[in-house]
C-alpha positions in Angstrom: 8.6 9.8 -31.1 9.2 7.4 -34.0 6.1 6.4 -36.1 3.0 7.7 -37.8 0.9 10.3 -36.2 -2.6 11.5 -37.0 -2.2 15.2 -36.8 -4.7 18.1 -37.1 -4.6 21.8 -37.6 -7.5 23.9 -36.3 -8.5 27.5 -37.1 -11.9 29.3 -37.0 -13.7 26.0 -36.2 -12.2 24.1 -39.2 -10.2 21.0 -38.6 -7.5 20.0 -41.1 -6.3 16.4 -40.5 -3.0 15.3 -42.0 -0.4 12.5 -41.8 2.8 13.3 -40.0 5.7 10.8 -39.8 8.3 11.4 -37.2 11.6 9.5 -37.3 15.1 9.6 -35.8 16.3 11.2 -32.6 18.7 13.9 -31.5 20.3 15.6 -34.5 18.7 13.1 -36.9 15.1 13.8 -35.8 12.8 14.8 -38.7 9.2 15.1 -39.6 7.8 14.0 -43.0 4.6 15.4 -44.6 2.6 13.6 -47.3 1.1 14.7 -50.6 -1.8 12.3 -51.1 -0.4 8.7 -50.9 3.3 9.8 -51.2 5.8 11.3 -48.8 6.6 14.6 -50.3 8.3 17.1 -48.0 9.8 17.4 -44.6 11.4 19.5 -41.9 14.7 21.3 -42.2 15.4 21.1 -38.5 13.7 19.4 -35.5 14.2 18.8 -31.8 12.5 17.0 -28.9 13.7 18.0 -25.5 11.9 17.8 -22.1 8.6 16.9 -23.7 8.8 19.8 -26.2 8.7 19.1 -29.9 9.8 21.7 -32.4 9.6 21.0 -36.2 10.9 23.7 -38.5 10.0 23.9 -42.2 12.3 26.8 -43.0 11.7 26.8 -46.8 8.0 27.6 -46.0 8.7 29.7 -42.8 6.5 27.2 -40.9 7.1 26.1 -37.3 5.3 23.4 -35.3 5.7 23.7 -31.5 4.0 21.1 -29.4 4.1 19.5 -25.9 3.9 15.7 -25.4 1.5 14.8 -22.6 -0.4 11.5 -22.0 0.5 10.4 -25.5 -0.8 13.5 -27.2 1.0 16.3 -28.9 -0.7 19.7 -28.4 0.6 23.1 -29.6 0.6 25.5 -32.4 1.6 25.9 -36.0 2.9 29.3 -37.2 3.1 30.0 -40.9 4.4 33.0 -42.9 3.3 33.1 -46.5 2.4 35.6 -49.1 3.0 38.5 -46.8 0.7 37.1 -44.2 1.3 35.3 -40.9 -1.2 32.7 -39.6 -1.4 30.6 -36.5 -3.2 27.3 -36.2 -3.9 25.0 -33.3 -2.1 21.7 -33.5 -2.8 18.3 -32.0 -1.5 14.8 -32.9 -2.1 11.3 -31.6 -0.6 7.9 -32.6 -2.1 6.6 -35.8 -4.8 3.9 -35.5 -6.0 2.4 -38.8 -9.8 3.0 -39.3 -12.2 0.2 -40.0 -13.7 0.7 -43.5 -16.0 -1.5 -45.5 -14.3 -0.9 -48.9 -16.7 -3.1 -50.9 -19.4 -0.4 -50.5 -17.3 2.5 -51.8 -18.1 4.0 -55.2 -15.3 4.5 -57.7 -14.5 8.1 -58.6 -10.9 7.7 -59.9 -9.9 9.6 -63.0 -10.0 13.1 -64.5 -12.9 15.4 -64.0 -13.8 19.0 -65.2 -15.2 21.6 -62.9 -17.0 24.4 -64.8 -17.1 27.7 -62.8 -20.3 29.7 -62.3 -18.1 32.8 -62.2 -14.7 33.0 -63.9 -11.6 33.0 -61.8 -9.6 36.2 -61.4 -7.3 34.8 -64.1 -10.1 34.5 -66.5 -10.5 30.7 -66.2 -13.9 29.2 -66.9 -13.1 25.7 -65.6 -10.6 23.7 -63.5 -9.6 20.1 -63.5 -10.1 17.6 -60.6 -7.8 14.6 -60.6 -8.6 11.7 -58.4 -6.5 8.7 -57.4 -8.2 5.9 -55.5 -7.2 2.9 -53.5 -10.3 1.2 -52.2 -11.9 3.6 -49.6 -8.9 5.9 -49.7 -8.8 8.8 -52.2 -6.2 11.4 -53.1 -7.4 14.3 -55.2 -6.2 17.7 -56.4 -7.8 20.7 -58.1 -5.7 21.8 -61.0 -5.9 25.4 -62.1 -3.9 27.3 -64.7 -1.3 28.3 -62.0 -0.9 24.8 -60.6 -2.6 22.4 -58.3 -3.7 22.5 -54.7 -1.5 19.5 -53.7 -3.3 16.2 -53.1 -6.1 16.2 -50.5 -6.5 12.8 -49.0 -8.9 10.9 -46.8 -11.2 7.9 -46.4 -14.8 7.2 -47.4 -17.2 7.5 -44.5 -21.0 8.1 -44.3 -21.4 8.5 -48.0 -18.6 11.0 -48.6 -14.9 11.7 -48.6 -13.6 14.4 -46.2 -10.2 15.1 -47.8 -7.5 17.3 -46.4 -4.0 18.5 -47.1 -1.0 20.0 -45.4 2.6 19.6 -46.5 4.1 22.5 -44.5 2.0 24.9 -46.5 -1.4 25.3 -48.2 -3.6 23.7 -45.6 -7.1 22.9 -46.7 -10.2 20.7 -46.6 -12.7 19.6 -49.2 -15.7 17.3 -48.8 -16.5 15.2 -51.9 -19.7 13.2 -52.6 -21.0 11.3 -55.6 -24.4 12.5 -56.7 -27.2 10.5 -58.3 -26.6 12.1 -61.7 -22.9 10.9 -61.8 -21.4 14.3 -60.9 -19.2 15.0 -57.9 -20.1 17.7 -55.4 -17.0 19.4 -53.9 -17.5 21.5 -50.8 -14.6 23.8 -50.2 -13.4 25.1 -46.9 -11.3 28.0 -48.0 -10.7 31.6 -47.0 -10.4 34.5 -49.5 -6.9 35.9 -49.3 -6.9 39.1 -47.3 -4.6 40.9 -49.7 -7.0 40.7 -52.7 -7.6 44.1 -54.1 -9.8 45.9 -56.7 -7.6 45.4 -59.8 -4.9 43.2 -61.2 -2.4 46.0 -61.3 -2.9 46.8 -57.6 -2.7 43.2 -56.4 0.7 42.2 -55.0 0.4 38.5 -55.4 -1.9 37.8 -58.3 -5.0 37.3 -56.1 -7.0 39.7 -58.0 -10.4 41.3 -58.3 -13.6 39.8 -56.9 -15.7 38.0 -57.7 -13.6 34.9 -58.2 -15.1 31.5 -59.0 -12.1 29.8 -57.4 -13.5 30.5 -54.0 -17.0 29.2 -54.5 -18.3 27.2 -51.5 -19.5 24.4 -53.7 -18.2 23.1 -57.0 -19.6 20.5 -59.4 -17.3 18.1 -61.3 -18.2 16.2 -64.5 -16.4 13.3 -66.1 -14.3 14.6 -69.0 -16.3 12.9 -71.6 -19.6 14.1 -70.1 -18.3 17.7 -69.9 -17.3 17.5 -73.6 -20.7 16.1 -74.6 -22.5 18.9 -72.7 -20.3 21.5 -74.3 -19.1 22.8 -70.9 -16.2 25.3 -70.7 -12.7 23.7 -70.9 -9.8 24.5 -68.5 -7.3 27.1 -69.8 -4.5 25.9 -72.0 -1.2 26.2 -70.0 0.8 26.8 -73.2 -1.3 29.7 -74.5 -2.6 31.4 -71.3 0.5 33.7 -71.3 2.2 34.8 -74.5 5.1 37.0 -75.7 4.1 40.5 -76.7 6.6 40.3 -79.6 8.0 36.9 -80.8 10.9 38.7 -82.4 11.9 40.5 -79.2 14.8 39.1 -77.2 14.1 38.4 -73.6 16.2 40.7 -71.5 16.8 40.7 -67.7 19.3 42.4 -65.3 18.8 41.5 -61.7 21.0 41.0 -58.6 21.6 37.6 -57.0 21.1 37.2 -53.3 24.5 38.7 -52.6 23.8 41.8 -54.7 25.8 41.0 -57.8 24.0 42.0 -61.0 23.5 39.2 -63.6 22.0 39.8 -67.0 21.0 37.9 -70.1 24.3 39.2 -71.6 26.3 37.2 -69.0 28.4 34.5 -70.8 26.7 31.8 -68.8 23.6 32.4 -71.0 25.2 33.3 -74.3 24.3 30.9 -77.1 22.4 28.7 -74.6 18.8 27.5 -74.4 17.4 29.3 -71.4 14.5 28.6 -69.1 13.6 31.8 -67.3 11.2 31.2 -64.4 8.9 33.8 -62.9 8.7 32.6 -59.3 8.6 33.3 -55.6 9.4 31.1 -52.6 6.1 32.1 -51.0 4.3 30.2 -53.8 3.8 26.4 -53.1 3.5 25.7 -56.9 6.9 27.3 -57.3 8.3 24.8 -54.7 6.8 22.0 -56.7 8.4 23.2 -59.9 11.9 23.9 -58.4 12.3 20.2 -57.5 11.7 19.3 -61.2 13.9 22.2 -62.4 16.8 20.7 -60.4 16.4 17.5 -62.3 16.3 19.3 -65.6 19.4 21.3 -64.7 21.4 18.1 -63.9 20.2 16.4 -67.1 20.8 19.2 -69.6 23.2 21.7 -68.1 26.2 20.2 -69.9 24.2 20.0 -73.1 23.6 23.7 -73.4 20.7 24.5 -71.1 20.8 27.4 -68.6 18.0 27.9 -66.0 17.5 31.3 -64.3 14.9 32.0 -61.6 13.5 35.5 -61.5 12.5 35.5 -57.9 9.9 38.0 -56.5 10.0 38.0 -52.7 7.7 40.0 -50.4 9.2 43.4 -49.1 9.6 41.9 -45.6 11.8 39.2 -47.0 14.0 41.5 -48.9 16.3 42.2 -46.0 17.3 38.6 -45.0 16.0 36.4 -47.8 15.6 33.8 -45.0 13.1 31.7 -46.9 14.9 32.1 -50.3 18.1 30.8 -48.8 16.3 27.9 -47.1 14.5 27.1 -50.4 17.7 26.9 -52.4 19.4 24.7 -49.7 16.4 22.4 -49.3 16.0 21.6 -53.0 19.7 21.7 -53.9 19.2 24.5 -56.4 22.4 24.9 -58.5 20.9 27.0 -61.3 21.0 30.9 -61.3 18.7 32.5 -58.7 18.1 36.2 -59.0 16.1 38.6 -56.9 13.9 40.4 -59.3 11.9 42.5 -56.8 8.6 42.3 -54.8 5.6 40.4 -56.2 3.9 43.7 -57.1 6.8 44.5 -59.3 6.3 41.6 -61.6 4.4 43.3 -64.4 7.0 46.1 -64.5 10.0 43.9 -64.3 8.8 41.3 -66.9 7.0 43.5 -69.5 7.8 41.2 -72.4 4.8 38.9 -71.6 1.1 39.4 -72.1 -1.4 38.1 -69.5 1.3 37.2 -67.1 -0.6 36.3 -63.9 0.5 32.9 -62.7 3.1 31.7 -60.2 5.2 30.2 -61.6 5.5 31.0 -65.3 8.2 29.2 -67.4 9.7 31.0 -70.4 11.4 28.9 -73.0 14.1 31.0 -74.8 16.0 29.8 -77.8 19.8 30.2 -78.5 19.0 33.4 -80.3 17.6 35.0 -77.1 14.0 35.0 -78.3 10.9 33.7 -76.5 9.7 30.4 -78.1 7.0 29.5 -75.6 5.6 30.2 -72.2 4.1 27.6 -69.9 1.8 28.9 -67.2 1.8 27.3 -63.7 3.1 23.9 -62.8 1.1 20.7 -62.5 2.9 18.7 -59.7 2.9 14.9 -59.2 -0.5 15.4 -57.4 -1.9 16.2 -60.9 -1.2 12.6 -62.1 -1.3 12.4 -65.9 -1.1 16.1 -66.3 2.3 16.1 -64.5 3.4 13.4 -66.9 2.2 15.5 -69.9 4.0 18.6 -68.5 7.3 16.7 -68.2 6.9 15.4 -71.7 6.2 18.9 -73.0 9.2 20.4 -71.2 11.7 17.8 -72.2 10.5 17.7 -75.9 10.7 21.5 -76.1 14.1 21.7 -74.5 15.6 19.0 -76.7 14.2 20.7 -79.8 15.7 24.0 -78.8 19.1 22.4 -78.0 19.1 20.8 -81.4 19.1 24.2 -83.0 22.5 25.6 -84.0 23.6 28.8 -82.3 23.7 31.9 -84.4 27.2 32.4 -85.7 27.7 35.8 -84.0 26.6 34.4 -80.6 28.8 31.3 -81.0 31.9 33.3 -81.9 31.3 35.7 -79.0 30.8 32.9 -76.5 34.0 31.2 -77.7 36.0 34.4 -77.2 34.5 34.9 -73.8 35.3 31.4 -72.7 38.8 31.6 -74.0 39.3 34.8 -72.0 
């Protein structure tokens, strides 16, 4: 089974190609998924017996089952996400490099702006489109205020790029072509989430009221300088989209961990610390992206006075076993505090201190005095290129500034007494 496979998901007549690398054998067998040009995620368990391949991606509740016959893998992909289950057809063959005349390929690398004819359900008037290019190959992602789509990838053919993405979750296809006026036309093959409802307060997952410009069949992207010259709408600011209702109010929480033990902001692990509180859910792909970065921050700053706490909102059907949450924590090596705050529909009630909280994830920066200093909406993953670099710079700068502040005397004294006891 070792090697690179050209795999494909199919549903409702739409084909979603993706790269799947299979390596090892027996207990070491694994599948690796790609995010654009880079290997990004993989299976948590895999087996191949009697011609039957099973690839489990437990942190996404995704399973690929396929039969090997005449060099082809044929089967199904089952996914459980955002309270929904979906099944796709699956087929894979050994990878064969395509023949491409790369000298005839236009250059579209860089950052673009997508103005929306209709605002998104989160009030956005524009998105970003980030393109990386290697000759005829392109990896591109759409960056919204809540995060990016992951990197769609593909090769130039017949005057356009058919780009697709699947990393165990968020399968999708877009078709990109360069128009004569220098804009990009982006055709989206997306489906409106079935759980969308009439109002924000009724929606369980933040997929709110229609109409929503996010789901337009066709989008147009402009080079950033052209968009500015034309006075087109700008993408939302990730640092001001969500704000604290009262900057003098201390951020309070009191939720159980996965074993039912209540943990609050009064716990000594948080006293006098700089705290990152993350509104998150393991059904959310952008939250998976952020968790991998949070693990790095935790290792770097834990001993310097940083404490990270995830306020995890899981679907009602996950509340019994927390199967995906447990796999998520294990897969990414999460050592920071992980609390079960409720179901996604509880978010506005359970986190009332924030205004316009409607992104998954949302990262709350809390000073040693317990007060909210900033909120960052969404997470721009490595698929977002320079915007991921900017985010990391913002996060580390803000953390280090907060760590440099001296703890309030009362907090420091209390923390000393607690540690001594």
